[in-house]
C-alpha positions in Angstrom: 13.7 -6.9 14.3 13.5 -3.1 14.5 10.1 -1.5 15.2 9.5 2.2 14.8 6.9 4.1 16.5 4.1 5.8 14.6 5.0 9.3 13.9 1.5 10.4 12.8 -0.1 13.0 14.9 -3.4 11.2 14.6 -3.1 7.6 16.0 -6.4 6.7 14.3 -4.9 7.0 10.8 -3.4 3.8 9.4 0.3 3.9 8.5 0.4 3.0 4.8 3.4 2.5 2.5 2.8 2.9 -1.2 5.3 1.6 -3.8 4.7 3.7 -6.9 5.7 3.2 -10.5 7.6 6.1 -11.9 5.4 6.3 -15.0 1.6 5.9 -14.8 1.0 6.0 -11.1 3.5 8.7 -10.3 1.9 11.0 -12.9 -1.4 10.4 -11.0 0.3 11.7 -7.8 1.5 14.7 -9.7 -2.0 15.4 -11.2 -3.6 14.9 -7.8 -1.3 17.7 -6.5 -2.0 20.0 -9.5 -5.7 19.4 -9.2 -5.6 19.7 -5.4 -7.2 16.3 -4.9 -6.6 15.2 -1.4 -5.5 11.7 -0.3 -4.6 10.5 3.2 -1.6 12.1 4.7 -0.6 8.9 6.5 0.4 7.4 3.1 4.2 7.3 2.6 5.0 6.9 -1.2 8.1 5.3 -2.4 8.9 5.9 -6.1 10.4 3.1 -8.2 11.6 3.1 -11.8 9.2 0.2 -12.4 6.9 -1.6 -10.0 8.1 -4.8 -11.7 11.4 -4.4 -10.0 9.9 -4.5 -6.5 11.0 -7.4 -4.4 9.0 -9.4 -1.8 11.6 -8.5 0.9 10.7 -4.8 0.6 7.0 -5.5 1.1 7.7 -7.6 4.1 10.1 -5.0 5.5 7.4 -2.4 5.3 5.2 -4.5 7.5 8.1 -5.3 9.8 8.7 -1.6 10.3 5.1 -1.1 11.4 3.0 -0.4 8.2 -0.7 -1.2 8.7 -1.0 -1.6 5.0 1.0 -1.7 1.8 -0.3 -0.7 -1.6 1.3 -1.2 -5.0 0.5 1.5 -7.5 1.4 0.7 -11.1 0.6 1.3 -14.7 -2.2 -0.5 -16.5 -0.8 -3.7 -18.1 -1.2 -2.4 -21.7 0.5 0.9 -20.9 3.5 -0.4 -19.0 6.6 1.6 -20.0 8.8 -1.5 -19.7 6.1 -3.8 -21.3 6.1 -6.6 -18.7 6.4 -4.7 -15.4 2.8 -5.0 -14.3 2.7 -8.7 -15.2 5.7 -9.3 -12.9 4.0 -7.1 -10.3 0.9 -9.3 -10.4 3.0 -12.4 -9.9 4.7 -10.7 -6.9 1.4 -9.6 -5.5 0.1 -13.2 -5.5 3.3 -14.5 -3.9 3.3 -11.7 -1.3 -0.3 -12.4 -0.3 0.5 -16.1 0.2 3.5 -15.2 2.2 1.6 -12.8 4.4 -1.0 -15.4 5.0 1.7 -17.9 6.1 3.1 -15.3 8.5 -0.3 -14.7 10.1 -0.8 -11.3 8.5 -4.1 -10.5 6.9 -3.3 -10.7 3.2 -5.9 -8.0 2.5 -3.5 -5.5 4.1 -1.7 -5.6 0.7 -3.4 -4.1 -2.3 -2.6 -3.6 -5.9 -4.0 -0.8 -8.2 -3.3 0.2 -11.7 -3.4 3.9 -12.2 -3.8 5.3 -15.8 -1.5 8.1 -16.9 -2.3 11.4 -15.2 -5.4 10.1 -13.3 -5.0 11.7 -9.9 -8.7 11.3 -9.2 -8.4 7.5 -9.5 -5.2 7.4 -7.4 -6.8 9.5 -4.6 -9.9 7.4 -4.6 -7.9 4.1 -4.3 -5.6 5.5 -1.6 -8.6 6.8 0.4 -10.5 3.5 0.1 -7.5 1.5 1.1 -6.8 3.7 4.1 -10.4 3.4 5.2 -10.3 -0.4 4.9 -6.9 -0.6 6.7 -8.3 1.5 9.5 -11.3 -0.9 9.9 -9.1 -4.0 10.0 -6.6 -2.3 12.4 -9.5 -1.5 14.8 -10.8 -5.0 14.5 -7.3 -6.4 15.3 -6.9 -4.1 18.3 -10.3 -5.2 19.7 -9.3 -8.9 19.3 -5.9 -8.2 21.0 -7.6 -6.4 23.9 -10.1 -9.2 24.2 -7.4 -11.8 24.3 -5.4 -9.8 26.9 -8.5 -9.5 29.1 -8.9 -13.3 29.1 -5.4 -13.8 30.6 
């Protein structure tokens, strides 16, 4: 198992990986840039042709490499470019959360959001809320680890 060190300058920011649909969600990223809407810099976005092509192994690998959270950003179901991509993503999301729970990883560290075409404001809001939540659970996890270590 390979672990990488956090390369963020601010250790208080959670390290988040976002898998992004090329169509609806990616247009949200572009619009956020055009409209100068900020979202956390600690989010690493990985663009996919369709979120429905994502595999459970990639989600688990992101956590294995040190991600504090993973967010899946796709199209609304009715606007899917490939018609069934978001339906497949929802099935994968359910499977991934169950797998994370079995591995002892808080399943809420994985999130799913549908981003309408060109809605950078929604994308930025979802990323910011997820980053805030991930920061809170990371701090809680560190406190529990420190407490367990002090009991040894």
